[in-house]
N, C-alpha and C positions, 0 to 999 in steps of 0.2 A: 436440778437448779429449777427453782419455782418460777412460774410465769410471772409477768408483770403485775397482773391483776390479784396474785396471791402475795405478793412482798408487802409486807407493812408500809404504811407511809411514813416517809422520814420526814423530819421537820428540820429546817435550817436555824441555827441559833448565832446570831452574830453579834457582836458586841463591840460598842464604839467607845474609845478614851472621850471623856468630857469634853476636851479641847476640838475634838473632831465632829461632836453632834450637830454643830451649826451648818456644816459643809462648806463649800466654797463657792462664791458667786462667780458666774462666768457669763459674757456677752459675745462671745466668739468661739468658735470650735472649728478645729481642722482634721480631716479624716486623711489618712495616708495608709497605703497595704504593702505589704511584701509578698512574697510567695507562701509564706507561713503565717502571718499574722495581721491584724489590723490596728491600727494606733489612731486613737482619739485624742487630740489635744485641747484641753481647754483654757482660755485666757480672758483676762479682763483688758479690754482697750479703751481708750479714751477718744471716743467719736467727735469730741468738741474740739480737738486739735486741728487747725487748719493747715499745718504743714504737708509737705508731700509724704512723710512717713509718720504714720499713726502709732503711738507709743503704746505700749502693753506689756501684760507680765504672765505668765504661764501660771494657772493655778493648780493644775494637775495634769497628768497624761496615764492613760488607761491603755494597755496593750491587750488584745482580745483573739482568741481563736476564731477562724472563719465560722465554725459552728455557733460558738456563743454570739458573734457578732450577729447572724440570723436571728437568735433569738432575742436579743435585744433590740433589734430592728421591729420584730414582731410585738413585743412588749410595749416599744415607744408609740407605734401605730395603734395599737389597741387602746392605750390610755389617751392618746390624741385624740381619737374618734370620740371616747367617752367625755372628755373635755369639752369638745363642740358640741356634741348633743346637750351637754348641762347648761353651755353658753348660750345656744339656741333657743332653749325653753325659757332662759333668763331675759330673753329677748323678744318674747312673744308679747302681742299688744296687751293680752288681759294679764299680764304678769306686771303688778305695779313697779314702776321705776322708783329710785331712792327718794325723789322729792315728790311723788304721788301718795295721797292716802290709801292704805291697803283695804278699805270697806267700799271698794267700787263695785 
């Protein structure tokens, strides 16, 4: 059996149905786990309601193995770090804001 270095790189080819391309908006998530898997439930809730109960609707639920959960967390931390860096660069004093001329 060849070493990992000798194996050809594999490419994942994922297809979406056109109606799924837009994804689903969520502004709330709940994470739970059992001995065998993690479950991430994404929902859309109405924070404007003043009642004791906040109405919401589940938009999707994803079950993950512990190994895949770790990989997802690593990917999310990496992407969040890159996003923070990009946002920090945008907010530097020498970066013109939206209302400032660019020829400063």
